[in-house]
C-alpha positions as a Markdown table, in Angstrom:
| # | Residue | x | y | z |
|---|---|---|---|---|
| 1 | Met | 24.3 | -30.7 | 1.1 |
| 2 | Thr | 26.1 | -30.1 | 4.4 |
| 3 | Thr | 29.9 | -30.1 | 5.0 |
| 4 | Glu | 32.2 | -28.6 | 7.6 |
| 5 | Phe | 33.7 | -25.3 | 6.8 |
| 6 | Ser | 36.6 | -24.0 | 8.3 |
| 7 | Pro | 35.9 | -22.0 | 11.9 |
| 8 | Val | 36.2 | -18.4 | 11.4 |
| 9 | Leu | 35.8 | -17.7 | 14.9 |
| 10 | Met | 38.9 | -19.4 | 16.5 |
| 11 | Gly | 39.8 | -16.5 | 18.5 |
| 12 | Ser | 36.5 | -15.9 | 20.3 |
| 13 | Pro | 35.8 | -16.9 | 24.0 |
| 14 | His | 33.1 | -19.2 | 22.6 |
| 15 | Pro | 34.5 | -20.5 | 18.9 |
| 16 | Leu | 31.6 | -21.1 | 16.3 |
| 17 | Glu | 31.6 | -24.3 | 14.2 |
| 18 | Ile | 30.9 | -23.2 | 10.5 |
| 19 | Leu | 29.1 | -25.4 | 8.4 |
| 20 | Thr | 28.3 | -24.9 | 4.8 |
| 21 | Trp | 25.1 | -25.6 | 2.8 |
| 22 | Thr | 24.7 | -25.4 | -0.8 |
| 23 | Trp | 21.5 | -23.5 | -2.1 |
| 24 | Gln | 20.8 | -22.8 | -5.4 |
| 25 | Asp | 24.3 | -23.9 | -6.5 |
| 26 | His | 26.0 | -21.3 | -4.0 |
| 27 | His | 27.6 | -22.0 | -0.8 |
| 28 | Ile | 26.0 | -20.9 | 2.4 |
| 29 | Ala | 27.8 | -20.8 | 5.6 |
| 30 | Tyr | 26.0 | -21.4 | 8.9 |
| 31 | Thr | 26.2 | -22.8 | 12.6 |
| 32 | Val | 23.9 | -24.4 | 14.9 |
| 33 | Gln | 24.3 | -24.5 | 18.7 |
| 34 | Gly | 22.6 | -26.2 | 21.4 |
| 35 | Asn | 19.4 | -28.3 | 21.7 |
| 36 | Gly | 15.8 | -27.6 | 22.2 |
| 37 | Arg | 13.1 | -25.5 | 20.5 |
| 38 | Pro | 14.7 | -23.5 | 17.6 |
| 39 | Met | 15.8 | -19.9 | 16.8 |
| 40 | Ile | 17.1 | -18.4 | 13.6 |
| 41 | Leu | 19.3 | -15.4 | 13.9 |
| 42 | Ile | 19.5 | -12.8 | 11.0 |
| 43 | His | 22.5 | -10.6 | 10.9 |
| 44 | Gly | 22.1 | -6.9 | 9.4 |
| 45 | Phe | 23.8 | -5.3 | 6.2 |
| 46 | Gly | 27.4 | -5.8 | 6.3 |
| 47 | Ala | 27.4 | -8.3 | 9.3 |
| 48 | Ser | 27.5 | -12.1 | 9.5 |
| 49 | Ile | 27.3 | -14.9 | 12.0 |
| 50 | Gly | 30.2 | -13.4 | 14.0 |
| 51 | His | 28.1 | -10.4 | 15.1 |
| 52 | Trp | 25.9 | -12.9 | 16.8 |
| 53 | Arg | 29.2 | -14.2 | 18.9 |
| 54 | Gln | 28.3 | -13.0 | 22.4 |
| 55 | Asn | 24.5 | -14.3 | 21.8 |
| 56 | Ile | 24.7 | -17.8 | 20.6 |
| 57 | Pro | 26.6 | -19.5 | 23.3 |
| 58 | Val | 24.3 | -18.1 | 26.0 |
| 59 | Leu | 20.8 | -18.6 | 24.2 |
| 60 | Ala | 22.1 | -22.2 | 23.5 |
| 61 | Ala | 23.3 | -22.8 | 26.8 |
| 62 | Ala | 19.5 | -21.7 | 28.2 |
| 63 | Gly | 18.1 | -24.8 | 26.5 |
| 64 | Tyr | 17.5 | -23.5 | 22.6 |
| 65 | Lys | 18.7 | -24.9 | 19.1 |
| 66 | Val | 20.3 | -21.7 | 17.7 |
| 67 | Phe | 20.8 | -21.4 | 14.1 |
| 68 | Ala | 22.4 | -18.5 | 12.3 |
| 69 | Leu | 23.7 | -18.0 | 8.7 |
| 70 | Asp | 25.6 | -15.7 | 6.6 |
| 71 | Leu | 22.9 | -14.6 | 4.0 |
| 72 | Leu | 24.1 | -14.9 | 0.2 |
| 73 | Gly | 26.9 | -12.0 | -0.5 |
| 74 | Phe | 27.8 | -11.6 | 3.3 |
| 75 | Gly | 30.3 | -13.3 | 5.6 |
| 76 | Ala | 32.0 | -16.7 | 4.6 |
| 77 | Ser | 28.7 | -17.1 | 2.3 |
| 78 | Glu | 29.3 | -16.7 | -1.5 |
| 79 | Lys | 29.7 | -13.5 | -3.4 |
| 80 | Ala | 27.7 | -14.4 | -6.1 |
| 81 | Ile | 27.2 | -11.7 | -8.7 |
| 82 | Leu | 23.3 | -11.5 | -9.4 |
| 83 | Asp | 20.6 | -9.0 | -8.6 |
| 84 | Tyr | 20.1 | -9.0 | -4.6 |
| 85 | Ser | 17.1 | -8.3 | -3.0 |
| 86 | Val | 15.1 | -9.0 | 0.2 |
| 87 | Glu | 13.1 | -11.4 | -1.7 |
| 88 | Leu | 16.2 | -13.5 | -2.7 |
| 89 | Trp | 17.1 | -13.8 | 0.9 |
| 90 | Gln | 13.9 | -14.5 | 2.1 |
| 91 | Ala | 13.7 | -17.4 | -0.4 |
| 92 | Leu | 16.8 | -18.5 | 0.9 |
| 93 | Leu | 15.6 | -18.4 | 4.6 |
| 94 | Lys | 12.4 | -20.3 | 3.4 |
| 95 | Asp | 14.6 | -23.0 | 2.1 |
| 96 | Phe | 16.6 | -23.2 | 5.1 |
| 97 | Trp | 14.2 | -23.7 | 7.3 |
| 98 | Thr | 12.8 | -26.5 | 5.4 |
| 99 | Ala | 16.4 | -28.1 | 5.1 |
| 100 | His | 17.5 | -27.8 | 8.8 |
| 101 | Val | 15.0 | -26.7 | 11.0 |
| 102 | Gln | 11.2 | -27.9 | 10.2 |
| 103 | Glu | 9.7 | -27.0 | 13.2 |
| 104 | Pro | 8.0 | -23.3 | 14.2 |
| 105 | Ala | 11.1 | -21.2 | 15.1 |
| 106 | Val | 11.5 | -17.8 | 16.5 |
| 107 | Phe | 13.1 | -15.4 | 13.9 |
| 108 | Val | 15.5 | -12.8 | 15.5 |
| 109 | Gly | 16.7 | -10.1 | 13.3 |
| 110 | Asn | 19.0 | -7.0 | 13.5 |
| 111 | Ser | 18.3 | -4.0 | 10.8 |
| 112 | Ile | 17.8 | -5.8 | 7.4 |
| 113 | Gly | 17.4 | -9.1 | 9.5 |
| 114 | Gly | 14.7 | -7.4 | 11.2 |
| 115 | Leu | 12.8 | -6.6 | 7.9 |
| 116 | Leu | 13.7 | -10.4 | 7.0 |
| 117 | Thr | 11.8 | -11.5 | 10.4 |
| 118 | Leu | 8.8 | -9.7 | 9.6 |
| 119 | Met | 8.5 | -10.9 | 6.2 |
| 120 | Met | 9.1 | -14.5 | 7.5 |
| 121 | Leu | 6.3 | -14.2 | 9.8 |
| 122 | Ala | 4.0 | -12.4 | 7.6 |
| 123 | Asp | 4.4 | -14.9 | 4.5 |
| 124 | Tyr | 5.1 | -18.1 | 6.2 |
| 125 | Pro | 3.1 | -18.3 | 9.6 |
| 126 | Lys | 3.6 | -22.0 | 10.1 |
| 127 | Met | 7.4 | -21.6 | 10.1 |
| 128 | Ala | 7.5 | -18.8 | 12.5 |
| 129 | Ala | 6.4 | -19.0 | 16.3 |
| 130 | Gly | 7.8 | -15.6 | 17.0 |
| 131 | Gly | 10.0 | -12.7 | 16.2 |
| 132 | Val | 12.5 | -10.7 | 17.6 |
| 133 | Leu | 13.3 | -7.5 | 16.0 |
| 134 | Leu | 16.6 | -5.5 | 17.3 |
| 135 | Asn | 16.3 | -2.0 | 15.7 |
| 136 | Pro | 14.6 | -3.0 | 12.5 |
| 137 | Ala | 15.2 | -1.5 | 9.2 |
| 138 | Gly | 12.4 | -0.1 | 7.3 |
| 139 | Gly | 13.9 | -1.3 | 3.9 |
| 140 | Leu | 16.8 | -2.3 | 2.3 |
| 141 | Asn | 17.3 | 0.8 | 0.8 |
| 142 | His | 16.0 | 4.3 | 1.1 |
| 143 | Arg | 13.0 | 4.7 | -1.1 |
| 144 | Pro | 13.7 | 8.1 | -3.0 |
| 145 | Glu | 10.7 | 9.6 | -1.4 |
| 146 | Glu | 12.3 | 9.5 | 1.7 |
| 147 | Leu | 15.4 | 11.7 | 1.1 |
| 148 | Asn | 15.3 | 15.2 | 0.2 |
| 149 | Pro | 16.4 | 16.3 | -3.4 |
| 150 | Pro | 20.0 | 17.0 | -2.5 |
| 151 | Leu | 20.8 | 13.8 | -0.6 |
| 152 | Arg | 18.9 | 12.0 | -3.2 |
| 153 | Leu | 21.4 | 13.3 | -5.9 |
| 154 | Ile | 24.4 | 12.5 | -3.8 |
| 155 | Met | 23.0 | 9.0 | -3.0 |
| 156 | Gly | 22.4 | 8.6 | -6.9 |
| 157 | Ile | 25.9 | 10.0 | -7.8 |
| 158 | Phe | 27.6 | 7.4 | -5.4 |
| 159 | Thr | 25.8 | 4.2 | -6.3 |
| 160 | Lys | 26.4 | 5.1 | -9.7 |
| 161 | Leu | 30.2 | 5.5 | -8.8 |
| 162 | Val | 30.7 | 2.5 | -6.6 |
| 163 | Ser | 29.0 | 0.3 | -9.5 |
| 164 | Ser | 31.5 | 1.7 | -11.9 |
| 165 | Asp | 34.0 | -0.7 | -13.3 |
| 166 | Arg | 36.4 | 2.3 | -13.6 |
| 167 | Val | 36.2 | 3.7 | -9.8 |
| 168 | Gly | 33.9 | 1.3 | -8.0 |
| 169 | Gly | 36.8 | -1.0 | -6.8 |
| 170 | Phe | 38.9 | 2.2 | -5.8 |
| 171 | Leu | 35.9 | 3.5 | -3.5 |
| 172 | Phe | 35.0 | 0.2 | -2.3 |
| 173 | Asn | 38.8 | -0.4 | -0.9 |
| 174 | Gln | 38.5 | 3.0 | 0.8 |
| 175 | Ile | 35.3 | 2.6 | 2.3 |
| 176 | Arg | 36.3 | -1.2 | 3.7 |
| 177 | Arg | 39.7 | 0.1 | 5.0 |
| 178 | Lys | 39.8 | -0.9 | 8.8 |
| 179 | Pro | 40.3 | 2.9 | 10.1 |
| 180 | Arg | 37.1 | 3.8 | 8.3 |
| 181 | Leu | 35.1 | 1.0 | 9.4 |
| 182 | Arg | 36.1 | 1.8 | 13.2 |
| 183 | Asn | 34.8 | 5.5 | 12.4 |
| 184 | Thr | 32.0 | 4.4 | 11.1 |
| 185 | Leu | 31.0 | 2.1 | 14.2 |
| 186 | Arg | 31.8 | 5.1 | 16.4 |
| 187 | Gln | 28.6 | 6.7 | 14.8 |
| 188 | Val | 26.3 | 3.5 | 15.7 |
| 189 | Tyr | 27.9 | 2.2 | 19.0 |
| 190 | Gln | 27.2 | 4.5 | 21.8 |
| 191 | Asp | 29.9 | 2.1 | 23.9 |
| 192 | Glu | 33.3 | 2.7 | 21.9 |
| 193 | Ala | 34.9 | -0.3 | 24.2 |
| 194 | Ala | 32.4 | -2.8 | 22.0 |
| 195 | Ile | 34.2 | -1.6 | 19.2 |
| 196 | Thr | 36.9 | -4.4 | 19.3 |
| 197 | Asp | 39.5 | -5.5 | 17.2 |
| 198 | Glu | 37.8 | -8.9 | 16.7 |
| 199 | Leu | 34.6 | -6.8 | 15.6 |
| 200 | Ile | 36.4 | -4.9 | 12.7 |
| 201 | Asp | 38.0 | -8.4 | 11.6 |
| 202 | Ile | 34.4 | -9.9 | 11.7 |
| 203 | Leu | 33.2 | -6.9 | 9.1 |
| 204 | Tyr | 36.7 | -6.4 | 7.4 |
| 205 | Gln | 37.3 | -10.1 | 6.5 |
| 206 | Pro | 34.8 | -10.6 | 3.8 |
| 207 | Ser | 35.3 | -7.7 | 2.0 |
| 208 | Cys | 38.3 | -9.1 | 0.9 |
| 209 | Asp | 36.7 | -12.1 | -1.0 |
| 210 | Pro | 36.4 | -12.1 | -4.6 |
| 211 | Gly | 33.3 | -10.2 | -6.0 |
| 212 | Ala | 32.6 | -8.4 | -2.4 |
| 213 | Gln | 32.7 | -5.1 | -4.4 |
| 214 | Lys | 30.3 | -6.0 | -7.0 |
| 215 | Val | 27.8 | -7.6 | -4.5 |
| 216 | Phe | 28.1 | -4.1 | -2.5 |
| 217 | Ala | 27.2 | -2.2 | -5.6 |
| 218 | Ser | 24.2 | -4.6 | -6.2 |
| 219 | Ile | 23.0 | -4.3 | -3.0 |
| 220 | Leu | 23.2 | -0.5 | -2.6 |
| 221 | Thr | 20.9 | -0.4 | -6.0 |
| 222 | Ala | 18.5 | -3.1 | -5.1 |
| 223 | Pro | 15.0 | -2.3 | -4.4 |
| 224 | Pro | 14.1 | -1.3 | -0.4 |
| 225 | Gly | 11.4 | -4.2 | -0.3 |
| 226 | Pro | 8.1 | -3.9 | 1.4 |
| 227 | Arg | 7.2 | -1.5 | 4.1 |
| 228 | Thr | 6.7 | -2.4 | 7.8 |
| 229 | Glu | 3.0 | -1.0 | 7.6 |
| 230 | Glu | 2.3 | -3.7 | 5.0 |
| 231 | Leu | 3.5 | -6.5 | 7.2 |
| 232 | Leu | 2.6 | -6.0 | 10.5 |
| 233 | Pro | -1.1 | -6.2 | 9.8 |
| 234 | Arg | -0.5 | -9.5 | 8.4 |
| 235 | Ile | 1.5 | -10.9 | 11.7 |
| 236 | Thr | -0.5 | -12.9 | 14.5 |
| 237 | Gln | 2.6 | -14.3 | 16.2 |
| 238 | Pro | 4.4 | -12.7 | 19.5 |
| 239 | Leu | 6.8 | -9.9 | 18.9 |
| 240 | Leu | 9.7 | -8.8 | 21.0 |
| 241 | Val | 11.0 | -5.2 | 19.7 |
| 242 | Leu | 14.1 | -4.3 | 21.2 |
| 243 | Trp | 15.4 | -0.9 | 20.2 |
| 244 | Gly | 18.7 | 1.1 | 21.2 |
| 245 | Glu | 17.7 | 4.6 | 21.6 |
| 246 | Ala | 20.8 | 6.0 | 20.5 |
| 247 | Asp | 20.6 | 4.6 | 16.9 |
| 248 | Pro | 21.2 | 7.4 | 14.4 |
| 249 | Trp | 20.8 | 4.9 | 11.5 |
| 250 | Thr | 17.1 | 3.4 | 12.2 |
| 251 | Pro | 15.9 | 6.0 | 15.2 |
| 252 | Ile | 13.7 | 5.0 | 17.9 |
| 253 | Thr | 11.4 | 7.8 | 16.3 |
| 254 | Gly | 10.5 | 4.7 | 13.7 |
| 255 | Ser | 9.5 | 2.5 | 16.5 |
| 256 | Lys | 5.8 | 4.1 | 16.8 |
| 257 | Ala | 4.2 | 1.8 | 14.8 |
| 258 | Tyr | 5.3 | -0.9 | 17.2 |
| 259 | Gln | 4.4 | 0.9 | 20.5 |
| 260 | Ala | 0.8 | 2.0 | 18.9 |
| 261 | Leu | 0.4 | -2.3 | 18.6 |
| 262 | Val | 1.7 | -2.4 | 22.3 |
| 263 | Glu | -1.2 | 0.2 | 23.1 |
| 264 | Gln | -3.8 | -1.7 | 21.4 |
| 265 | Gly | -3.2 | -4.9 | 23.3 |
| 266 | Lys | -1.4 | -6.8 | 20.3 |
| 267 | Pro | 1.1 | -9.5 | 21.5 |
| 268 | Val | 4.0 | -7.1 | 21.0 |
| 269 | Thr | 6.5 | -6.2 | 23.8 |
| 270 | Phe | 8.5 | -3.2 | 23.3 |
| 271 | Val | 11.9 | -2.7 | 25.3 |
| 272 | Pro | 13.9 | 0.7 | 24.9 |
| 273 | Ile | 17.4 | -0.1 | 25.7 |
| 274 | Pro | 19.3 | 3.7 | 26.7 |
| 275 | Asn | 22.5 | 4.6 | 25.6 |
| 276 | Thr | 22.7 | 1.9 | 22.9 |
| 277 | Gly | 23.3 | 2.1 | 19.2 |
| 278 | His | 22.0 | 0.2 | 16.1 |
| 279 | Cys | 23.7 | -3.3 | 17.0 |
| 280 | Pro | 22.3 | -3.9 | 20.7 |
| 281 | His | 22.7 | -7.5 | 20.7 |
| 282 | Asp | 26.4 | -6.8 | 20.4 |
| 283 | Glu | 27.0 | -3.7 | 22.5 |
| 284 | Arg | 24.8 | -4.8 | 25.2 |
| 285 | Pro | 24.7 | -8.8 | 24.9 |
| 286 | Ala | 24.0 | -9.4 | 28.4 |
| 287 | Val | 20.8 | -6.9 | 28.1 |
| 288 | Val | 19.7 | -8.4 | 25.3 |
| 289 | Asn | 20.2 | -12.0 | 25.9 |
| 290 | Ala | 18.1 | -11.5 | 29.6 |
| 291 | Glu | 15.4 | -9.7 | 27.5 |
| 292 | Ile | 15.1 | -12.5 | 25.1 |
| 293 | Leu | 15.1 | -15.3 | 27.2 |
| 294 | Lys | 12.3 | -13.7 | 29.8 |
| 295 | Trp | 10.3 | -13.0 | 26.6 |
| 296 | Leu | 10.5 | -16.6 | 25.2 |
| 297 | Glu | 9.1 | -18.0 | 28.3 |
| 298 | Leu | 6.6 | -15.8 | 29.2 |
| 299 | Glu | 5.1 | -14.7 | 25.8 |
| 300 | Val | 5.8 | -17.5 | 23.5 |
| 301 | Gly | 5.6 | -20.4 | 25.7 |
| 302 | Met | 9.0 | -21.6 | 24.5 |
| 303 | Lys | 10.4 | -23.6 | 28.0 |
| 304 | Arg | 13.8 | -24.4 | 27.9 |
| 305 | Glu | 15.0 | -28.1 | 27.4 |
| 306 | Gly | 15.9 | -30.4 | 30.3 |
């Protein structure tokens, strides 16, 4: 079932019409713009459709049908209290494609959305014409063996506290405060001018929804999901990898597997973006939009409509 939902980005220069779709009895927010070959944009942890506000109109105007959705638990989608995992969101994406797209699409993902993009290409090749990865994460959460013992202990204590009925709500309210959000973004955005009040509101508003703290806790304690090295050998579609060089969350040192594929002559294009952090599509939208459109025509053969 699809019904109109209240637009959430009316203050944007390019307001996005937000619709809802019912999936497994949960409401999922999504938007669609343009006509032509389809693209599906997948946000990262804590983000939403609004994080693509500087990309959707440009890609749609270039002759593509651009979909973006809020993953269950994020944005304007329902804050369902359940066990979250990347496999849950992959099932959501699969069913979204079946309900709304129904032809090979290019999946575009940032951070955790990048991991989900790889999963869709590997597991459902008939649904995917290619993939664009923007600073892709290697997992939903760190694997214990990836952390040194002191940090492993700290993370274990933090996740227990934020999941606690007694202090979890207090901790979550501290984490989601607008000044703290701004300080966090200063760590991962190189260009402070990109940290606008609009961006802060996009990240803050969903945290006020009932159930947001429980969702946050569930995701923090979720399994990390499949490893990149398990997925890449199964992917045959073209890949565009755009990586902000100054990202402290997913450092560019993690891109070696993709650069190795380029050297092996695989259909992988790797583009580092200088002086850019974890979210290049929002921090350097003009650069990212241009690189995606160029790659679509040259490597994927997705010509513009009209």
